[in-house]
N, CA and C atoms as an extended XYZ file, in Angstrom:
162
Properties=species:S:1:pos:R:3:atomname:S:1:resname:S:1:resid:I:1 pbc="F F F"
N         0.842       -1.194        0.000 N   MET     1
C         0.000        0.000        0.000 CA  MET     1
C         0.882        1.250        0.000 C   MET     1
N         1.940        1.246        0.790 N   ILE     2
C         2.802        2.428        0.845 CA  ILE     2
C         3.528        2.626       -0.491 C   ILE     2
N         3.780        1.528       -1.205 N   SER     3
C         4.445        1.672       -2.502 CA  SER     3
C         3.532        2.375       -3.510 C   SER     3
N         2.217        2.122       -3.429 N   TRP     4
C         1.272        2.821       -4.307 CA  TRP     4
C         1.237        4.309       -3.981 C   TRP     4
N         1.271        4.643       -2.696 N   ALA     5
C         1.262        6.047       -2.307 CA  ALA     5
C         2.509        6.760       -2.822 C   ALA     5
N         3.651        6.106       -2.703 N   ILE     6
C         4.900        6.701       -3.190 CA  ILE     6
C         4.867        6.838       -4.709 C   ILE     6
N         4.316        5.837       -5.391 N   THR     7
C         4.217        5.896       -6.855 CA  THR     7
C         3.372        7.082       -7.307 C   THR     7
N         2.193        7.258       -6.673 N   PHE     8
C         1.345        8.390       -7.046 CA  PHE     8
C         1.997        9.723       -6.676 C   PHE     8
N         2.768        9.767       -5.605 N   LEU     9
C         3.475       10.989       -5.243 CA  LEU     9
C         4.521       11.338       -6.299 C   LEU     9
N         5.240       10.348       -6.784 N   ILE    10
C         6.241       10.590       -7.833 CA  ILE    10
C         5.565       11.039       -9.126 C   ILE    10
N         4.432       10.413       -9.467 N   ILE    11
C         3.678       10.844      -10.652 CA  ILE    11
C         3.236       12.296      -10.499 C   ILE    11
N         2.787       12.662       -9.291 N   ALA    12
C         2.348       14.040       -9.051 CA  ALA    12
C         3.499       15.024       -9.208 C   ALA    12
N         4.660       14.668       -8.703 N   ILE    13
C         5.821       15.565       -8.812 CA  ILE    13
C         6.226       15.737      -10.271 C   ILE    13
N         6.270       14.641      -11.024 N   ILE    14
C         6.643       14.724      -12.436 CA  ILE    14
C         5.615       15.535      -13.215 C   ILE    14
N         4.329       15.312      -12.937 N   ALA    15
C         3.276       16.061      -13.638 CA  ALA    15
C         3.342       17.546      -13.297 C   ALA    15
N         3.670       17.867      -12.047 N   ALA    16
C         3.770       19.278      -11.663 CA  ALA    16
C         4.942       19.957      -12.367 C   ALA    16
N         6.054       19.246      -12.486 N   VAL    17
C         7.227       19.821      -13.165 CA  VAL    17
C         6.930       20.052      -14.646 C   VAL    17
N         6.185       19.146      -15.260 N   LEU    18
C         5.867       19.276      -16.681 CA  LEU    18
C         4.706       20.222      -16.944 C   LEU    18
N         4.038       20.677      -15.890 N   GLY    19
C         2.987       21.668      -16.056 CA  GLY    19
C         1.583       21.122      -16.169 C   GLY    19
N         1.392       19.867      -15.869 N   PHE    20
C         0.056       19.275      -15.902 CA  PHE    20
C        -0.572       19.421      -14.520 C   PHE    20
N        -1.189       20.564      -14.265 N   GLY    21
C        -1.714       20.879      -12.935 CA  GLY    21
C        -2.837       19.973      -12.478 C   GLY    21
N        -3.756       19.661      -13.375 N   GLY    22
C        -4.891       18.814      -13.005 CA  GLY    22
C        -4.469       17.402      -12.642 C   GLY    22
N        -3.576       16.849      -13.436 N   ILE    23
C        -3.090       15.496      -13.173 CA  ILE    23
C        -2.272       15.475      -11.888 C   ILE    23
N        -1.484       16.504      -11.674 N   ALA    24
C        -0.668       16.562      -10.460 CA  ALA    24
C        -1.553       16.645       -9.219 C   ALA    24
N        -2.602       17.439       -9.275 N   GLY    25
C        -3.510       17.559       -8.139 CA  GLY    25
C        -4.225       16.258       -7.836 C   GLY    25
N        -4.665       15.585       -8.898 N   THR    26
C        -5.354       14.306       -8.719 CA  THR    26
C        -4.422       13.247       -8.147 C   THR    26
N        -3.214       13.155       -8.687 N   ALA    27
C        -2.254       12.163       -8.195 CA  ALA    27
C        -1.865       12.454       -6.748 C   ALA    27
N        -1.755       13.730       -6.393 N   THR    28
C        -1.438       14.080       -5.010 CA  THR    28
C        -2.573       13.673       -4.076 C   THR    28
N        -3.799       13.901       -4.501 N   GLY    29
C        -4.950       13.503       -3.693 CA  GLY    29
C        -4.999       11.999       -3.475 C   GLY    29
N        -4.749       11.244       -4.533 N   ILE    30
C        -4.743        9.785       -4.418 CA  ILE    30
C        -3.627        9.328       -3.496 C   ILE    30
N        -2.448        9.939       -3.605 N   ALA    31
C        -1.326        9.571       -2.739 CA  ALA    31
C        -1.654        9.844       -1.277 C   ALA    31
N        -2.310       10.960       -0.990 N   LYS    32
C        -2.686       11.274        0.394 CA  LYS    32
C        -3.669       10.248        0.944 C   LYS    32
N        -4.663        9.905        0.137 N   ILE    33
C        -5.667        8.930        0.584 CA  ILE    33
C        -5.025        7.574        0.837 C   ILE    33
N        -4.182        7.120       -0.082 N   LEU    34
C        -3.528        5.827        0.092 CA  LEU    34
C        -2.606        5.820        1.304 C   LEU    34
N        -1.938        6.930        1.560 N   PHE    35
C        -1.056        7.014        2.721 CA  PHE    35
C        -1.867        6.930        4.011 C   PHE    35
N        -3.004        7.613        4.068 N   LEU    36
C        -3.843        7.551        5.263 CA  LEU    36
C        -4.408        6.149        5.473 C   LEU    36
N        -4.825        5.485        4.398 N   VAL    37
C        -5.313        4.107        4.508 CA  VAL    37
C        -4.198        3.198        5.021 C   VAL    37
N        -2.979        3.391        4.518 N   PHE    38
C        -1.841        2.601        4.971 CA  PHE    38
C        -1.595        2.800        6.462 C   PHE    38
N        -1.634        4.030        6.929 N   ILE    39
C        -1.408        4.319        8.345 CA  ILE    39
C        -2.486        3.666        9.214 C   ILE    39
N        -3.745        3.769        8.801 N   VAL    40
C        -4.842        3.163        9.573 CA  VAL    40
C        -4.676        1.647        9.629 C   VAL    40
N        -4.398        1.018        8.497 N   LEU    41
C        -4.217       -0.432        8.483 CA  LEU    41
C        -3.016       -0.860        9.312 C   LEU    41
N        -1.957       -0.071        9.293 N   PHE    42
C        -0.780       -0.379       10.098 CA  PHE    42
C        -1.110       -0.338       11.582 C   PHE    42
N        -1.826        0.694       12.012 N   ILE    43
C        -2.182        0.825       13.429 CA  ILE    43
C        -3.115       -0.308       13.861 C   ILE    43
N        -4.106       -0.638       13.026 N   VAL    44
C        -5.028       -1.720       13.358 CA  VAL    44
C        -4.287       -3.052       13.457 C   VAL    44
N        -3.419       -3.343       12.519 N   SER    45
C        -2.686       -4.607       12.555 CA  SER    45
C        -1.715       -4.646       13.732 C   SER    45
N        -1.153       -3.509       14.108 N   PHE    46
C        -0.247       -3.460       15.252 CA  PHE    46
C        -1.005       -3.754       16.542 C   PHE    46
N        -2.181       -3.147       16.689 N   ILE    47
C        -2.987       -3.357       17.896 CA  ILE    47
C        -3.506       -4.793       17.958 C   ILE    47
N        -3.986       -5.325       16.831 N   MET    48
C        -4.519       -6.689       16.822 CA  MET    48
C        -3.415       -7.724       17.059 C   MET    48
N        -2.219       -7.438       16.623 N   GLY    49
C        -1.103       -8.364       16.824 CA  GLY    49
C        -0.618       -8.377       18.257 C   GLY    49
N        -0.906       -7.339       19.022 N   ARG    50
C        -0.446       -7.238       20.404 CA  ARG    50
C        -1.406       -7.886       21.389 C   ARG    50
N        -2.588       -8.325       20.925 N   ARG    51
C        -3.558       -8.933       21.827 CA  ARG    51
C        -3.059      -10.286       22.300 C   ARG    51
N        -3.330      -10.625       23.556 N   PRO    52
C        -2.909      -11.942       24.057 CA  PRO    52
C        -3.723      -13.063       23.407 C   PRO    52
N        -3.065      -14.157       23.160 N   LYS    53
C        -3.726      -15.313       22.548 CA  LYS    53
C        -4.560      -16.010       23.622 C   LYS    53
N        -5.759      -16.441       23.280 N   LEU    54
C        -6.632      -17.136       24.232 CA  LEU    54
C        -6.557      -18.624       24.067 C   LEU    54
């Protein structure tokens, strides 16, 4: 998941340098969403992994 966020961030940077504002904005938005999803999933998996086994 984090690799997708980094990929969209790189696409956004390249699009911004080349002057494609709309594509850069969209790719940045997607990268932000994917990064937040990654963080939430990481925290949930960390908490669930720390629970004692019954």
